[in-house]
C-alpha positions as protocol buffer text, in pm:
chain_id: "A"
residue {
  index: 1
  type: MET
  ca { x: -5 y: -33 z: -1 }
}
residue {
  index: 2
  type: SER
  ca { x: 251 y: 205 z: 8 }
}
residue {
  index: 3
  type: ASN
  ca { x: 274 y: 379 z: -347 }
}
residue {
  index: 4
  type: ARG
  ca { x: -68 y: 369 z: -343 }
}
residue {
  index: 5
  type: SER
  ca { x: -288 y: 685 z: -374 }
}
residue {
  index: 6
  type: PRO
  ca { x: -565 y: 765 z: -108 }
}
residue {
  index: 7
  type: ILE
  ca { x: -873 y: 624 z: -161 }
}
residue {
  index: 8
  type: ARG
  ca { x: -1121 y: 812 z: -300 }
}
residue {
  index: 9
  type: VAL
  ca { x: -1449 y: 760 z: -113 }
}
residue {
  index: 10
  type: LEU
  ca { x: -1811 y: 909 z: -231 }
}
residue {
  index: 11
  type: ILE
  ca { x: -2051 y: 1001 z: 87 }
}
residue {
  index: 12
  type: ALA
  ca { x: -2395 y: 1036 z: -39 }
}
residue {
  index: 13
  type: LYS
  ca { x: -2750 y: 1050 z: 93 }
}
residue {
  index: 14
  type: PRO
  ca { x: -2988 y: 932 z: -112 }
}
residue {
  index: 15
  type: GLY
  ca { x: -3384 y: 1048 z: -91 }
}
residue {
  index: 16
  type: LEU
  ca { x: -3545 y: 1292 z: 129 }
}
residue {
  index: 17
  type: ASP
  ca { x: -3356 y: 1189 z: 433 }
}
residue {
  index: 18
  type: GLY
  ca { x: -3281 y: 1590 z: 543 }
}
residue {
  index: 19
  type: HIS
  ca { x: -3026 y: 1442 z: 866 }
}
residue {
  index: 20
  type: ASP
  ca { x: -2657 y: 1476 z: 778 }
}
residue {
  index: 21
  type: ARG
  ca { x: -2484 y: 1483 z: 1064 }
}
residue {
  index: 22
  type: GLY
  ca { x: -2357 y: 1121 z: 1034 }
}
residue {
  index: 23
  type: ALA
  ca { x: -2271 y: 1163 z: 690 }
}
residue {
  index: 24
  type: LYS
  ca { x: -2060 y: 1479 z: 757 }
}
residue {
  index: 25
  type: VAL
  ca { x: -1915 y: 1291 z: 1074 }
}
residue {
  index: 26
  type: MET
  ca { x: -1781 y: 1021 z: 853 }
}
residue {
  index: 27
  type: ALA
  ca { x: -1671 y: 1292 z: 611 }
}
residue {
  index: 28
  type: ARG
  ca { x: -1451 y: 1398 z: 837 }
}
residue {
  index: 29
  type: ALA
  ca { x: -1309 y: 1104 z: 1018 }
}
residue {
  index: 30
  type: LEU
  ca { x: -1230 y: 974 z: 622 }
}
residue {
  index: 31
  type: ARG
  ca { x: -1036 y: 1243 z: 568 }
}
residue {
  index: 32
  type: ASP
  ca { x: -855 y: 1274 z: 865 }
}
residue {
  index: 33
  type: ALA
  ca { x: -768 y: 924 z: 814 }
}
residue {
  index: 34
  type: GLY
  ca { x: -597 y: 1012 z: 485 }
}
residue {
  index: 35
  type: PHE
  ca { x: -879 y: 936 z: 248 }
}
residue {
  index: 36
  type: GLU
  ca { x: -1009 y: 1215 z: -51 }
}
residue {
  index: 37
  type: VAL
  ca { x: -1360 y: 1252 z: 57 }
}
residue {
  index: 38
  type: ILE
  ca { x: -1646 y: 1374 z: -214 }
}
residue {
  index: 39
  type: TYR
  ca { x: -1934 y: 1473 z: -6 }
}
residue {
  index: 40
  type: THR
  ca { x: -2268 y: 1506 z: -228 }
}
residue {
  index: 41
  type: GLY
  ca { x: -2478 y: 1691 z: 45 }
}
residue {
  index: 42
  type: LEU
  ca { x: -2870 y: 1665 z: 56 }
}
residue {
  index: 43
  type: PHE
  ca { x: -3150 y: 1486 z: -124 }
}
residue {
  index: 44
  type: GLN
  ca { x: -2960 y: 1297 z: -366 }
}
residue {
  index: 45
  type: THR
  ca { x: -3106 y: 1051 z: -636 }
}
residue {
  index: 46
  type: PRO
  ca { x: -2989 y: 735 z: -718 }
}
residue {
  index: 47
  type: GLU
  ca { x: -2881 y: 876 z: -1067 }
}
residue {
  index: 48
  type: MET
  ca { x: -2738 y: 1169 z: -908 }
}
residue {
  index: 49
  type: ILE
  ca { x: -2482 y: 973 z: -681 }
}
residue {
  index: 50
  type: ALA
  ca { x: -2423 y: 693 z: -1002 }
}
residue {
  index: 51
  type: SER
  ca { x: -2318 y: 969 z: -1178 }
}
residue {
  index: 52
  type: ALA
  ca { x: -2102 y: 1183 z: -880 }
}
residue {
  index: 53
  type: ALA
  ca { x: -1946 y: 793 z: -832 }
}
residue {
  index: 54
  type: LEU
  ca { x: -1840 y: 788 z: -1220 }
}
residue {
  index: 55
  type: GLN
  ca { x: -1727 y: 1155 z: -1245 }
}
residue {
  index: 56
  type: GLU
  ca { x: -1525 y: 1128 z: -935 }
}
residue {
  index: 57
  type: ASP
  ca { x: -1376 y: 784 z: -1026 }
}
residue {
  index: 58
  type: VAL
  ca { x: -1408 y: 676 z: -684 }
}
residue {
  index: 59
  type: ASP
  ca { x: -1300 y: 338 z: -497 }
}
residue {
  index: 60
  type: VAL
  ca { x: -1566 y: 349 z: -216 }
}
residue {
  index: 61
  type: ILE
  ca { x: -1949 y: 468 z: -224 }
}
residue {
  index: 62
  type: GLY
  ca { x: -2079 y: 543 z: 113 }
}
residue {
  index: 63
  type: LEU
  ca { x: -2458 y: 583 z: 140 }
}
residue {
  index: 64
  type: SER
  ca { x: -2592 y: 755 z: 453 }
}
residue {
  index: 65
  type: ILE
  ca { x: -2984 y: 672 z: 573 }
}
residue {
  index: 66
  type: LEU
  ca { x: -3146 y: 728 z: 834 }
}
residue {
  index: 67
  type: SER
  ca { x: -3528 y: 729 z: 677 }
}
residue {
  index: 68
  type: GLY
  ca { x: -3630 y: 379 z: 601 }
}
residue {
  index: 69
  type: ALA
  ca { x: -3651 y: 389 z: 258 }
}
residue {
  index: 70
  type: HIS
  ca { x: -3312 y: 224 z: 190 }
}
residue {
  index: 71
  type: MET
  ca { x: -3498 y: -124 z: 84 }
}
residue {
  index: 72
  type: ALA
  ca { x: -3652 y: 119 z: -182 }
}
residue {
  index: 73
  type: LEU
  ca { x: -3356 y: 309 z: -260 }
}
residue {
  index: 74
  type: PHE
  ca { x: -3000 y: 79 z: -243 }
}
residue {
  index: 75
  type: PRO
  ca { x: -3167 y: -114 z: -555 }
}
residue {
  index: 76
  type: ARG
  ca { x: -3182 y: 160 z: -787 }
}
residue {
  index: 77
  type: ILE
  ca { x: -2872 y: 272 z: -664 }
}
residue {
  index: 78
  type: VAL
  ca { x: -2673 y: -30 z: -757 }
}
residue {
  index: 79
  type: GLN
  ca { x: -2848 y: -25 z: -1068 }
}
residue {
  index: 80
  type: ALA
  ca { x: -2771 y: 295 z: -1193 }
}
residue {
  index: 81
  type: LEU
  ca { x: -2452 y: 228 z: -1090 }
}
residue {
  index: 82
  type: ARG
  ca { x: -2429 y: -60 z: -1336 }
}
residue {
  index: 83
  type: ASP
  ca { x: -2606 y: 124 z: -1570 }
}
residue {
  index: 84
  type: ARG
  ca { x: -2303 y: 340 z: -1623 }
}
residue {
  index: 85
  type: GLY
  ca { x: -2074 y: 104 z: -1604 }
}
residue {
  index: 86
  type: VAL
  ca { x: -1971 y: 140 z: -1222 }
}
residue {
  index: 87
  type: ASP
  ca { x: -1902 y: -179 z: -1069 }
}
residue {
  index: 88
  type: ASP
  ca { x: -1538 y: -196 z: -953 }
}
residue {
  index: 89
  type: VAL
  ca { x: -1624 y: 5 z: -661 }
}
residue {
  index: 90
  type: LEU
  ca { x: -1738 y: -98 z: -292 }
}
residue {
  index: 91
  type: ILE
  ca { x: -2051 y: 16 z: -178 }
}
residue {
  index: 92
  type: VAL
  ca { x: -2113 y: 76 z: 211 }
}
residue {
  index: 93
  type: ALA
  ca { x: -2405 y: 145 z: 381 }
}
residue {
  index: 94
  type: GLY
  ca { x: -2502 y: 328 z: 720 }
}
residue {
  index: 95
  type: GLY
  ca { x: -2732 y: 455 z: 941 }
}
residue {
  index: 96
  type: THR
  ca { x: -3050 y: 354 z: 1098 }
}
residue {
  index: 97
  type: ILE
  ca { x: -3093 y: 60 z: 905 }
}
residue {
  index: 98
  type: PRO
  ca { x: -3282 y: -290 z: 1084 }
}
residue {
  index: 99
  type: GLU
  ca { x: -3095 y: -548 z: 1123 }
}
residue {
  index: 100
  type: ALA
  ca { x: -3348 y: -798 z: 989 }
}
residue {
  index: 101
  type: ASP
  ca { x: -3276 y: -627 z: 660 }
}
residue {
  index: 102
  type: ILE
  ca { x: -2883 y: -656 z: 621 }
}
residue {
  index: 103
  type: PRO
  ca { x: -2885 y: -994 z: 444 }
}
residue {
  index: 104
  type: ALA
  ca { x: -3112 y: -820 z: 144 }
}
residue {
  index: 105
  type: ILE
  ca { x: -2918 y: -539 z: 141 }
}
residue {
  index: 106
  type: LYS
  ca { x: -2593 y: -733 z: 107 }
}
residue {
  index: 107
  type: ALA
  ca { x: -2763 y: -940 z: -152 }
}
residue {
  index: 108
  type: MET
  ca { x: -2868 y: -651 z: -337 }
}
residue {
  index: 109
  type: GLY
  ca { x: -2475 y: -562 z: -392 }
}
residue {
  index: 110
  type: ILE
  ca { x: -2418 y: -361 z: -80 }
}
residue {
  index: 111
  type: ASP
  ca { x: -2091 y: -501 z: 88 }
}
residue {
  index: 112
  type: ALA
  ca { x: -2108 y: -396 z: 416 }
}
residue {
  index: 113
  type: VAL
  ca { x: -2340 y: -212 z: 655 }
}
residue {
  index: 114
  type: PHE
  ca { x: -2242 y: 6 z: 946 }
}
residue {
  index: 115
  type: GLY
  ca { x: -2534 y: 136 z: 1213 }
}
residue {
  index: 116
  type: PRO
  ca { x: -2564 y: 330 z: 1474 }
}
residue {
  index: 117
  type: GLY
  ca { x: -2277 y: 306 z: 1734 }
}
residue {
  index: 118
  type: THR
  ca { x: -2049 y: 133 z: 1506 }
}
residue {
  index: 119
  type: SER
  ca { x: -1648 y: 309 z: 1554 }
}
residue {
  index: 120
  type: LEU
  ca { x: -1500 y: 538 z: 1323 }
}
residue {
  index: 121
  type: ALA
  ca { x: -1224 y: 321 z: 1344 }
}
residue {
  index: 122
  type: SER
  ca { x: -1342 y: 21 z: 1228 }
}
residue {
  index: 123
  type: ILE
  ca { x: -1495 y: 146 z: 972 }
}
residue {
  index: 124
  type: VAL
  ca { x: -1183 y: 367 z: 825 }
}
residue {
  index: 125
  type: ALA
  ca { x: -972 y: -9 z: 864 }
}
residue {
  index: 126
  type: TYR
  ca { x: -1326 y: -193 z: 693 }
}
residue {
  index: 127
  type: LEU
  ca { x: -1239 y: 62 z: 372 }
}
residue {
  index: 128
  type: ARG
  ca { x: -850 y: 49 z: 366 }
}
residue {
  index: 129
  type: GLU
  ca { x: -882 y: -331 z: 407 }
}
residue {
  index: 130
  type: HIS
  ca { x: -1138 y: -368 z: 109 }
}
residue {
  index: 131
  type: ALA
  ca { x: -1167 y: -54 z: -111 }
}
residue {
  index: 132
  type: PRO
  ca { x: -1046 y: -213 z: -488 }
}
residue {
  index: 133
  type: LEU
  ca { x: -688 y: -173 z: -556 }
}
residue {
  index: 134
  type: ARG
  ca { x: -654 y: 60 z: -889 }
}
residue {
  index: 135
  type: GLY
  ca { x: -403 y: 286 z: -1034 }
}
residue {
  index: 136
  type: ALA
  ca { x: -32 y: 182 z: -950 }
}
residue {
  index: 137
  type: GLY
  ca { x: -18 y: -142 z: -1162 }
}
residue {
  index: 138
  type: ALA
  ca { x: -362 y: -305 z: -995 }
}
């Protein structure tokens, strides 16, 4: 990992969820850990998120959701990414997501779900370990 450029992470707030404190805390923690972070802001459609991921050439997409609309929005986001040929990224989610929904979310193509109380350090470690290697000969 010595010559690897910083991992690029898109933090996105899909749907009508107006609560962005967790996303901003995550973005700051990732920046502090040496990641390059792009934050989309609030009220992003699946298409906007997928377009931003493509334009920014990110390694990781972090979806922050507290509205309860994850089962409707996540499949649309994954499909919008596939439609744009963005299939080499790690997709993770966080927020208030019921434990019972996690197996279905992972089956959609979301690699990990981080619930309330997950330590920032463990999320940073997960992203470092699982982000796809790209660029330097990878």
